[in-house]
N, C-alpha and C positions, 0 to 999 in steps of 0.2 A: 217231337219234343216241344216245339213252339206251341202246339195246340194244347199239350198237357199243362204248360205253364199258364196259358190263358185260362184254362179251366180252373186251376188252383186259385188264381187271382180273383176270378169271378166268384168262386165259392167263399173266399175270404171276405169280400165286400158284403156278400149276403149275410154271412155269419156276424160280422161287425154290426150290421144294421139290426140284427135280432137281439143283440146284447144291450143292457142298459148303459147309458153314457157314463164314462169314467170321470171322476173328479179331476179338475185341472191340476191341483196340487193339494198340500196339506192345509191350506188356508181355510177351506170350507169344513174341516173336521173340528167340531166343537164339543166341549164337555163341561165348561164352566158356566155356572149361573151367576150373572153379574148384577149388582145393585149399585147404581151410580147416584151420588148426591152432588149436584152441580152448584156452582156459584151463580147467583142471579143479582144483577145490579153492580154498581161500582163499589159499594161498601156494605158492611154488615147490616147497617140500618135499612138498606134497600133489599135485603136478602132474607126470605122466609126460612132458608136453610141454615141461618147463622144466628149464634147467640154468644153472649160474653159474660154471663153469670151462671151460677149453679143453683138449682132448686129442683126438687122432685116434681113440682107442678109444671115444669117446662115440657110441652108435649113433643112426642117424636115426630120427625119429619119424614121418616121412611121406616120400612120394616125389612128385615133380612133373616134368613135361616142360617143356622150353623153350617159352615162349609161354603157358603156363598162368598164370592169375591166382591168385597164392598169397596168402592172407590169414592174417596172424599176429595173434592176440589177445595183446597184450603187457601186462606188469605194470610198475608204476613202478620207478624205479631202485633204491630202497631196500627193495622188497618189503615195504612198510610197512602199518601200520594207521592211518595219519594220516587225518584228516578235517577238516571245516570247523570243528569245535570244539576241535581240537588246539592245544596251547600249547608253548612252547619246552621246558618240562620233560619233555615226552613224547619228545623226541629222545634222552634218556638210555636209553630202552628199545630203540633201534634197534641191530641187530647188523650191523656193517659187513662181517662175514664173508659176509653174504648178498648183497652187491653183486657183479654186477648179474644179476638174473634174465632169462635169454634164452629166447625161444620158438623151438623147433626142436631139433636141426638137421633140415633138409630135404635129401634126396638128389635132386640134379638129374640126371635120366636122360640119359646120353650124355656128361656132363662128365667129363673126365679130368685127372689131375695134369698140369700144364703148360699147360692151357687158361686162358682168362680168362672169368670169369662177369660178364656185363653185367646189372646189376640196376636196372631203371627203377622209380622210386617213382610209383605210380599214385594212391594216396589215403591220407590219414590221418584217421580219425575219432576225435577225442580224447574221453576221459572228461569228465565234468562238473566234476571236482575235480582241482586240481593244487597243488603246494607248491614253495616255494623256502626253503632252509635255510642257516644258517651253523652248521657243526659245528666245535667247537674242535679245532685241530690240522690242519684241512684248508682248502684254498682258497689263493688267490694272496697274500692279505694275512693269513695265519694268525697272524703275529706281532702284528698290530694288533687283529684281531677275535678275541678269545679266549673270548667267551661265546656260548652257543647262542642262535639267533634263528630264528623261524619265521614265514613268511607263507603264509596259505591263500588260494588263488585260486578263484574261480568262473569256469568256462570255457564259452565258446560258440565257434562257428565264426567269430566276429567279433573279440571282445576278451576279455581276462582282467581281472577286477577283484577287489579285495580290501579287506576292512574294515581290514586292517592297513596298507594303502597308499592312503589317501584321496586322491582327485583324480588317480589314475593309471589309465589304460586301456592295456594292452599288446596290440598287434595280434596276431592269430592268424597265426603263421608256423612251422608245425610241421614237424619233420623227425625222422629216426631218429637219436637220439644214439649208438646202437650198432647196427651192422649189419656182418656179416662172414661169413667162412667158417672152417672148422676148419683148424688147422695140420696138417702132416704130421709124421712122426717126426723127420726131420732138422731141421725148423724148431723143433719143441718143444725138442729138445736144445740147439740153438744159442742160442735166446732165453733159456732157463734159464741157460745158461753166461754169457752177456753180462750178464744182470741180476744174477747172483751176483757177478760181478766188480765191478759198480758198487756193490753192497751192501758188498763187502769194502773198497771205497775210501771208505766212509761216506756214499755217495750214497743217495738214496731208491730202494729197490727192494723189491718185494713178493714174497717167496718163496712157494712153494706152502703153502697152509693148508688141511689136510683138514677142520678143524672148520667145519661149515656148508656144506661143498662138495657140489655136486650135478652129475651123478647120484652118489649115494653109493656105488654099486657100482663106479664107476670112480675117483672123486676123493675120497670120504669117508674117515674114519679107518681103515676096514678095506677101502678100495677097492683095486682091482687096480693103479692107478697113482697112489696117494695122494701120492707125493713128486714127481710130474712133471706135475701139472695146473696150467696157467697161470692166474693171476688175470685178471679181466676189466677191472680199472681202467685199465691203460695200453693205448693203442692200439698196434698193431704192423702188420707187413706184411700180416696177414690182415684188416685193418680193425678191427672191434670198436669200442671206446669213443672214436671220433674226435671227436664233438661239433662237427661242422662244419656251421654253420647254412645254408650255401649249398646243401646237398644237399636242396633243396626238392622238392615234388611236380613231376614232369616231368623231373627230372635223372636221369642214368644213372651209377651207380657201377660202376667197373671194378675187379675183384679177381682176383688170380691164384689158381688152384685148386691146393691142396697135397695134396688127396686125391681119389680118384675119387668123383664125385658132389658134390664141393665142401663139403657140410655147411653150407648157408646158414642163418643165424639172424638174428633181429631182436629188439630190445628197447630199453629206456631212452628212450622217446619224449620229446622236448622240445616243449612247446607253443610256446615262444618262448625265445630265448637271444641274448645279445650275444656277439660274437666275443671269446672269452676265458673265458666262464663263470666269472667271477673269484671268486665266493663259494664255488665248488665245486659248485653246482647251478644249473640253469636253472629254468623252470617245468616241474617233473617231473610226468608223468602216465602212466597206462595208456592204451592206444589200440588201435584196430583198424587195422592197416596192410596195404595191398595192394600187391604188387610183381609185376612181370613180368620173366622172365629170358631171356637169350640166351647161347648158348655161342659164344665166339670161339676156334676151335681153334688151339692152339700159340702164342697170343700171350703166354703167361706168360713166355716168354724175354725179351720186351721190357718188359712191364708187370709189375714185380716187387713192387709195393706199390700202395696205393689211388690211383686217378685218377678224375676225374669229367668227364662230358660234360654240358653244359647249354645253355640258351638265354637267355631273358629273365628267368630266376628271380632273378638277382642284382639286376637293375634293379627288379624288383617288390618286393623287400624293403628297398630304400633309403628313407631318410626323406625327407619333403617339406621338412623344415627340421631343422637340427641345431645343436648347440654342440660345439666341439672344443677339447681341451686338448693341449698339446705336451709330450712327455716326453723328457728327456735322461738319459744315464747318469751321474747325479750323486747324491751322498749326503752325509751328515754324517760328518766325521772321527770315528773311533772306532767306527763301526758296520760290521758285516759283514752284508750282505744275507742274508736267510733262505735263499735258494736257493743261496748260495755258501758257506755255513758248512762244508760237507763238504770243501772244498778246503784249509781250515786255513791260509790265507795271511795272514801278518802285513802283507804289502804292501797287501792289499785293505783291511784294517782302518784303516790310516792315511791312505789316499787319500780325497779328496773327489770325484774324477772317475775313472771306470773307462773303459777303452778299448774301443770297439766292442761295448758290452754292451746287447743288446736287452732282456734281462730287466729290468735296472735302469731303462732308459728306459720300459718298459711300466709298471713300478711307479710311476715318477714321474708319468706321464700319468694313471694311475688315481687316485692320491691327490689330484691337482689336480682331477680330475673330481668325485670325491666331495665335496670342499670346495665346488665350484661348486653341486652339487645341494643341499647343506645351506644354502648362503648364499642362493641365488636361489629355491629351491623349498620351503624349510622342512621338509625331511625330516630325520630323525635320522641319525646316522652309520651305524647298522645298516640303516635303510631305504634310504639312499643306496647302500650297498654291495650290497644285494639288487637295487635297480633297475639298478645297473651290470652285474650278472650277467645280467640278462634283456634289457637294452635299450641297452647301451653296447658299441661295437665297438672293440677294440684293433687298430690297423692300423700296419703298418710304413711309415714315411714315406720314409726313405732309409737305405742301408747303405754310403755312400761317403764321407761327410764326417767323416773321422776327426778326433779320437777319438769325436765325439758323434753316434752313430747316433740316429735319431728314431723314436719310436713315438707315435702319436696315439690319443686316446680320443675317440670320436664318440658323442654322446648323441642319440638319436632324440627330438626335442622333441614329436613327435606323441603321445607317451604321456601328456602332461599334458592331462587332460580339463577344458576350460574351459567 
């Protein structure tokens, strides 16, 4: 018997030696083709893979095929040097001409003008640090909050916490604040013209600004198209700075292609944000973002601006408990709302009630919500405004009950760490 066992063991060793070596585990099994666009240097100006204006003359920094996993290493929205020890006075050094640094653009092989690019968000790995700021002159309540304020956040894949916001834990619900494609020549001209007309009417419009513009060879002070590069702050038909929090991991953004190859870019990642981003910033952070693309030939004739396909992501980011305020288009007599001053209407000044005005209703709901947060949760006015920017959703209630349309402000009460 012992001899038989020895024979079997010897045969087994010989057989194993004749067979190919087995893989150690699943780690070595690959199927994805990956394209990585890394950050280089400390800031966008140091990085050939970074730009902060839009124009079709901006050259691609990489190429990818539909179905490739494209990974973008992104910078924070302000391209800042902020850190956990920063204070509000440090905001004075921030140059808003540098907003927003974008990673890309990437040429998608086979995509043509007139197609639609479907961009599925696969993953976002946030940096460990993020911030939310109040910058004087910017934000939904800029007439009320006129002093700088800064909150520094420590980030994980679970929650954000801050020494400046004791008792608050904001859930991780990251998305791309800015994602888009480059405009074509016709779109660039048309959008510049319509924004110039708005500026001439004393509305808020941001004309081309070559100072700080990148790439400098195209958009800078001596650039080939210095007077025709679009700013990245307003979203447009090419996407860009949409700040739509429902575009979570797993959703697919549909964008019309305006140039061959589309010119895909990503930046301005938000760790968390309320609908409205009312202070002007969310929890801003750099991140590593992975997306996958698909070309939908010829669909640009029907899809002419951003649209989104999704599943349960909206339900997943809903709070388990909430507090809600109701906003109406009302104001004090003698006041002209900040957003309506460019209309120069004496009628608006004397009225206490405006007709069918969602902006005024949203303002009313937000002011009530900030008062609630101060009253019931002991935060300062600035802290409450910051919290509203990252955890309060402004939602349209109804647009039929004239004259008083309704906007609600919904606070996710899960943020309060008990």
